[in-house]
N, C-alpha and C positions, 0 to 999 in steps of 0.2 A: 780879512784879506788873506789870500793864499800866497805864501812866499814864492818868489820867482823860481828859485832853485827846485822847489817841489813841482811846479808846473813843468819845468824842463825835464825832471826825472820821469814824470808821468808820460810826457810826449815821447821821450826816448825809450820807454819800456812798455809801450802799449801791447805788444805781443805777450810779454810776461804777465801783465795785468789781465789780459783776456784769458790766458791759460789758467791762472790762479782762480779767476772768477768761474771758468768752466768746470774746473775740478771741484770747487766749492759747491756748485750747483749739482753736480753728479752725486757728491756725498750727501747733500741735502735730500735729493730724491731717493737715494739708497736708504738713508735713515728713515725717511717717512714711510717707505714701503716695508723695510725689514723689522724695525723696532716694534711696531704694533703686532706683527706676527710672532716675534720672539716672546714678547710680554704676554700675549694671549695664550701661548702654548705652555708657559711655565705652570707647574702645579700651584694651587692656591696656598699651600703651606710652604712655598719655596723659601720664604724668609724666616720661617719658624724652625725648620728641621736642619740639623747638622747633616750634611751630605758627604758621602764618600764618593770619590770619582768613579764613574762607570767603567773607566778603562784600567782600573787597578789590577784586574785579572789578566791583562794582556801579557804576552811575553815581554821580557825586560827591554829589548831593543825597540819594539813597537810602543811600549809604554813611554819610553823616553821621547820618542818621536811625537806622539800625541800630546804628551805633557808640554813639550817645547812649542809645538804648533798652537796649542791652546793659550799659552802665555804670550806668544808673539801676537796672536790675534787680539787678545785682551789689551796688550800694550798699544797696538794700533788703534783700537777703539778708544782707549783712554786719550791718546794724543788727538785723535779726531774729535772727541767730545770737547776737549779743551779749545781746539780751534773753533768749534761750533758755538762756544760761549761768546765769541766775538764776530762770528759770521752767521748767516741764517742756518738754522738747524736745531735739533733737540739735544743741546749740549749736556745737560745734567743726566738725561736718560742714557745717552751714549756712554758717559763716564761711568754710570752705575753698572751698565752691562759689561763694560771693559774691566772694571774692578771685579765683577762677578766671575769673569773668565780667568783672571790671573790668580796665581798663588804667591803670597808674600806674607811675612809676619805683620800682624795688625790688620789684616784684610777685613775680618769680621767687625772689628771696632770701627773701621772706616765706613763700611756699608751701613752699620747701625747709625753712625753719625749722619750720613746722607738721608737715611730713612727717617731720622728724627724730624726732618722737614715735612710738616703736615701737607704742604702744597704738593710736594713730590709724591707722597702717598696717594693723594686725591687724584693726581694725573695718572698714576699707574692703574688705579682702580677704574678710572674713567675709560682708559684704553681697553681694559679687560671687559668692561661692560659693553663697549662697542663691538668687541669680538665675540660676545655671547658667553664669556667665561665668568666664573664666580670671582668675587673680590678676593684679593690677597689677605691673608692674616698676617699681622705685623706683631713683633715682640714688644709692643708698647702697651702697658696696662691701661693708660688713659683712653685708648681706642675702645676699650670694653667698658668704660664708665668707672674704672677703678683709679685709685691714686697711685702714682709711681713712687716707689720707696727709694 
């Protein structure tokens, strides 16, 4: 049985609930459209190679602007991914893309931990196959039939 105070809160806040539901739907649609495109366009060795930022050669002021924008976007995607864990959407994939965009200590360890989930690796490669891209290479020896040390 639903508590009476909860029913009252819902009836008093229908506009807020409709707004939150609408925003959730927009983010779901945006994620369903953009994430497969992003995942399909990444190089197949994306998770294997250590990459230097493409914008490191920009003038210092522009570098700081791009660096900040990239981290703000990554943080936004991270928060959005966490929300999508509880609402419709691709939460883990959005969190992974958000972490990938941000710069922070322990980032690579966090990404490796997420990529250790075999199911997530299969979903990533399934999306790439649908986009006609080669499978990702992952830094896990058991994926190549070897034992992990």
